[in-house]
C-alpha positions in Angstrom: -14.6 57.9 32.7 -14.3 61.5 31.7 -13.6 64.8 33.5 -16.7 67.0 33.4 -16.6 70.8 33.9 -20.2 72.1 34.4 -21.0 75.6 33.1 -24.0 76.5 35.3 -23.2 74.8 38.6 -19.5 75.6 38.5 -18.8 72.0 39.6 -16.3 69.5 38.3 -16.5 65.7 38.4 -13.8 63.2 37.8 -11.2 65.5 39.4 -11.8 64.3 42.9 -9.7 61.1 42.3 -6.1 62.1 42.8 -3.5 60.8 40.4 0.0 59.6 41.0 2.9 61.0 39.0 6.7 61.5 39.2 7.0 65.2 40.0 9.1 67.1 37.4 10.4 69.4 40.2 11.3 67.2 43.2 11.5 63.8 41.4 9.2 62.1 43.9 6.4 59.8 42.8 3.5 61.6 44.6 -0.2 62.3 44.5 -1.3 65.3 42.5 -4.2 67.4 43.6 -6.2 69.8 41.3 -5.1 73.3 42.0 -6.4 75.5 39.1 -9.2 74.4 36.8 -10.3 76.6 33.8 -13.7 78.2 33.7 -16.2 76.0 31.8 -18.1 79.1 30.4 -14.9 80.5 29.0 -14.0 77.1 27.4 -17.5 76.8 25.9 -17.1 80.3 24.4 -13.6 79.6 22.8 -14.0 75.8 22.3 -10.3 74.9 22.4 -9.3 71.3 21.4 -7.1 71.0 24.5 -7.4 72.2 28.0 -4.7 72.8 30.7 -5.2 72.0 34.3 -2.7 72.8 37.1 -2.2 70.2 39.7 -0.2 70.5 42.9 2.5 68.0 44.0 1.6 66.7 47.4 5.3 66.2 48.2 6.8 69.6 47.3 3.7 71.6 46.6 5.0 72.8 43.2 2.5 73.3 40.3 2.4 70.6 37.7 0.8 71.4 34.3 -1.2 68.7 32.4 -2.9 69.0 29.1 -6.2 67.2 28.4 -8.0 66.6 25.1 -11.6 67.8 24.9 -14.0 64.9 24.2 -17.2 66.9 23.8 -18.9 70.3 24.2 -22.5 70.1 25.2 -25.0 72.8 26.1 -24.0 73.1 29.7 -20.7 71.3 30.1 -17.3 70.3 28.8 -16.1 66.7 28.9 -12.4 66.0 28.9 -10.7 62.7 28.2 -8.7 61.4 31.2 -5.6 60.8 29.1 -3.2 63.7 29.4 0.2 65.0 28.3 2.8 66.1 30.9 4.0 69.5 29.8 7.0 69.2 32.1 8.8 65.8 32.5 11.2 64.8 35.2 14.8 65.1 34.3 16.5 61.9 33.5 19.4 60.9 35.8 22.6 59.3 34.7 26.2 58.9 35.8 27.5 61.4 33.3 30.9 61.7 34.8 31.9 58.3 33.4 31.1 59.2 29.8 33.6 60.6 27.3 33.3 64.4 27.4 31.8 64.8 23.9 29.4 61.9 24.5 28.3 63.5 27.8 27.5 66.8 26.1 25.5 65.2 23.4 23.6 62.8 25.7 22.7 65.6 28.0 21.2 67.5 25.1 19.4 64.3 24.0 17.8 64.0 27.4 16.7 67.6 27.3 14.9 66.9 24.0 13.3 63.8 25.5 12.1 65.8 28.6 10.6 68.4 26.2 8.7 65.7 24.3 10.8 66.4 21.2 11.2 62.7 20.4 12.6 62.9 16.9 15.1 65.6 17.9 15.9 63.2 20.8 16.6 60.4 18.2 19.0 62.6 16.2 20.9 63.5 19.4 21.0 59.8 20.4 22.6 59.0 17.0 25.3 61.6 17.5 25.9 60.6 21.1 26.2 56.9 20.2 28.6 57.7 17.3 31.0 59.5 19.5 30.9 56.7 22.1 31.9 54.2 19.4 34.9 56.3 18.6 35.8 56.6 22.3 35.6 52.8 22.7 38.3 52.4 20.0 38.7 49.5 17.5 35.7 47.2 17.7 33.8 49.6 19.9 30.7 49.7 17.7 30.5 45.9 17.5 30.9 45.7 21.3 28.1 48.3 21.7 25.9 46.4 19.3 26.3 43.2 21.2 25.3 45.0 24.4 22.2 46.3 22.7 21.3 42.9 21.4 21.6 41.5 25.0 19.3 44.3 26.2 16.7 43.4 23.5 16.8 39.8 24.6 16.5 40.7 28.3 13.5 43.0 27.7 11.9 40.5 25.3 11.3 43.1 22.5 10.4 41.6 19.1 12.6 42.4 16.1 9.9 44.6 14.3 9.5 46.8 17.4 13.2 47.0 17.9 14.2 47.8 14.3 13.8 51.6 14.7 16.0 51.5 17.8 18.8 49.7 15.9 18.3 52.1 12.9 18.8 55.1 15.1 21.9 53.8 16.9 23.7 51.7 14.3 22.1 52.6 10.9 24.2 54.1 8.1 21.4 56.3 6.7 21.6 60.1 6.8 20.0 61.8 9.8 17.1 63.1 7.7 16.3 59.4 6.9 16.1 58.3 10.5 12.8 56.6 11.5 10.2 58.8 13.1 9.7 57.8 16.7 6.6 58.0 18.9 6.6 58.4 22.7 6.7 54.6 23.3 9.6 54.0 20.9 11.5 57.0 22.3 11.2 55.5 25.8 12.6 52.2 24.6 15.5 54.0 22.8 16.2 56.0 26.0 16.5 52.9 28.2 18.5 50.9 25.7 21.0 53.7 25.2 21.3 54.3 28.9 22.0 50.5 29.3 24.5 50.6 26.5 26.4 53.5 28.0 26.3 51.9 31.4 27.7 48.6 30.2 30.4 50.2 28.0 31.5 53.1 30.3 29.9 53.4 33.7 30.4 49.7 34.8 34.0 49.8 33.7 34.6 53.1 35.4 33.0 52.2 38.7 34.7 48.8 38.8 38.1 50.3 38.0 37.6 53.0 40.7 36.5 50.4 43.3 39.5 48.2 42.6 41.9 51.1 42.9 40.4 52.1 46.2 40.8 48.5 47.5 44.4 48.4 46.3 45.1 51.7 48.0 43.9 50.5 51.4 45.7 47.2 51.0 48.9 49.1 50.2 48.4 51.3 53.3 47.9 48.3 55.5 51.0 46.7 54.2 53.0 49.8 54.8 51.8 50.0 58.4 52.7 46.4 59.0 56.2 46.8 57.5 56.9 49.9 59.6 55.6 48.3 62.9 
């Protein structure tokens, strides 16, 4: 089904069905309602290949910008494909405080590239963030990280051919200019794999260590109270 903008009647079809998206502003998965639709007559005059439509998040009422591809211009109407590109993506969340400082800085920048749909810049920043994490893990750190990534591949059931670009970005020895070019789907896999690797290597260790220290503190306090009673 396409979205149709009619020149003469000033009507649209295909927009009445609300869509659900994760809002880039409030982070809530909510319905989006059309708020601002371009004039069909102006589109037919200029004939752009892509058209922007502003939706409104039903949760926070913020504007959300989506870009659609024009399928066809006819004499009286414009047809748009329903597939769209989100011009603003929700910010990725992570427990950054558990990462080594340099790794945190580089990974934050990597996520900014991902949110901006700059997937190959994202891959380059992932390579840099991963490299600093291997150094922070110390001797054998890269091997440990590699093992975690292999476990992630097995859990997710990703075949070797599809996973090859991910391993090349994180563990390859080629120069950055020789990194594989990633599409949106591959960048999404890389993101989740790297987040899991960082979680297993740093966040899990940090949270567990902190929880044990808190437990030990309260046990020590209780023992002190009993001894002084």
